[in-house]
C-alpha positions as CSV (number, residue, x, y, z in Angstrom):
1,M,-54.8,5.1,72.9
2,A,-57.4,2.5,71.8
3,Y,-54.9,1.2,69.1
4,E,-52.1,1.0,71.7
5,L,-54.3,-0.9,74.2
6,E,-55.4,-3.3,71.4
7,A,-51.7,-3.8,70.5
8,L,-51.2,-4.8,74.2
9,G,-53.9,-7.5,73.8
10,T,-56.8,-5.9,75.4
11,E,-60.4,-5.7,74.1
12,V,-61.3,-2.1,73.8
13,V,-64.9,-0.8,74.2
14,G,-65.1,2.8,73.0
15,P,-63.7,5.4,72.9
16,V,-66.5,7.9,73.4
17,G,-66.3,11.7,73.4
18,S,-68.8,12.8,76.0
19,V,-69.9,12.0,79.6
20,A,-73.4,11.1,78.3
21,D,-72.0,8.6,75.8
22,A,-69.6,7.2,78.4
23,L,-72.5,6.6,80.8
24,R,-74.5,4.9,78.1
25,L,-71.6,2.7,77.2
26,V,-71.0,1.7,80.9
27,D,-74.7,0.9,81.2
28,A,-74.6,-1.3,78.1
29,E,-71.3,-3.1,78.9
30,Q,-71.6,-4.9,82.2
31,A,-68.2,-6.7,81.9
32,I,-65.7,-3.9,81.9
33,D,-62.5,-4.9,83.7
34,R,-60.7,-1.7,83.5
35,A,-61.4,1.8,82.2
36,F,-58.9,4.5,81.1
37,L,-60.7,7.8,81.5
38,D,-59.7,11.2,80.2
39,I,-60.8,13.6,82.9
40,N,-62.0,16.2,80.4
41,L,-64.5,14.9,77.8
42,G,-65.7,17.7,75.6
43,G,-65.5,20.2,78.4
44,E,-67.2,18.0,80.9
45,R,-65.5,16.3,83.8
46,V,-65.7,12.5,83.7
47,Y,-66.3,12.1,87.4
48,P,-69.9,10.7,87.1
49,V,-68.5,7.9,84.9
50,A,-65.7,7.3,87.3
51,D,-68.1,7.1,90.3
52,L,-70.3,4.6,88.4
53,L,-67.4,2.4,87.5
54,I,-65.9,2.5,91.0
55,A,-69.3,1.5,92.4
56,R,-69.3,-1.5,90.1
57,G,-65.8,-2.5,91.2
58,T,-64.2,-1.6,87.9
59,R,-60.6,-0.6,88.1
60,I,-60.0,2.9,86.6
61,V,-57.1,4.9,85.5
62,F,-57.2,8.6,84.7
63,T,-55.4,9.8,81.6
64,T,-54.9,13.5,82.1
65,G,-52.7,16.5,81.7
66,Y,-54.1,17.9,85.0
67,D,-51.9,17.9,88.1
68,D,-53.0,16.3,91.3
69,S,-54.3,19.6,92.8
70,A,-57.0,19.8,90.0
71,I,-58.4,16.4,90.8
72,P,-60.8,16.0,93.7
73,S,-59.2,14.3,96.7
74,R,-61.8,11.5,96.7
75,Y,-59.9,10.1,93.6
76,A,-56.5,10.2,95.4
77,D,-56.1,6.4,95.0
78,V,-56.9,6.3,91.3
79,P,-53.8,5.7,89.2
80,R,-52.9,8.3,86.6
81,C,-51.2,8.4,83.3
82,G,-49.9,11.8,82.4
83,K,-50.3,12.9,78.8
84,P,-49.0,12.2,76.3
85,V,-49.8,8.5,77.1
86,T,-47.3,6.0,75.7
87,R,-47.6,2.3,75.2
88,S,-45.2,1.6,78.0
89,M,-47.3,3.7,80.4
90,L,-50.4,1.8,79.4
91,R,-48.6,-1.5,79.9
92,R,-47.6,-0.5,83.4
93,M,-51.1,0.5,84.2
94,L,-52.5,-2.7,82.9
95,E,-50.0,-4.8,84.9
96,G,-50.6,-2.8,88.0
97,A,-54.3,-1.9,87.8
């Protein structure tokens, strides 16, 4: 996914494979415009990272194979890319996010 985002002209920070690493990355990178977050990072849910980014005003997109019923309702307005994620899906999310 990082390769596809770079091919679309974005600067990619990451990826990371755990919630702890993602929180450290967000803390270190103050200028994150958008974040594509897999809901499941190494068996942990990414919601603490999503909450931090949302609080900072960062636009997020969930990339997930989970259906809507598995995602807490407080994230109902977060756009989603279902897996497998394609370049065209990422482009749409970049244009709309």
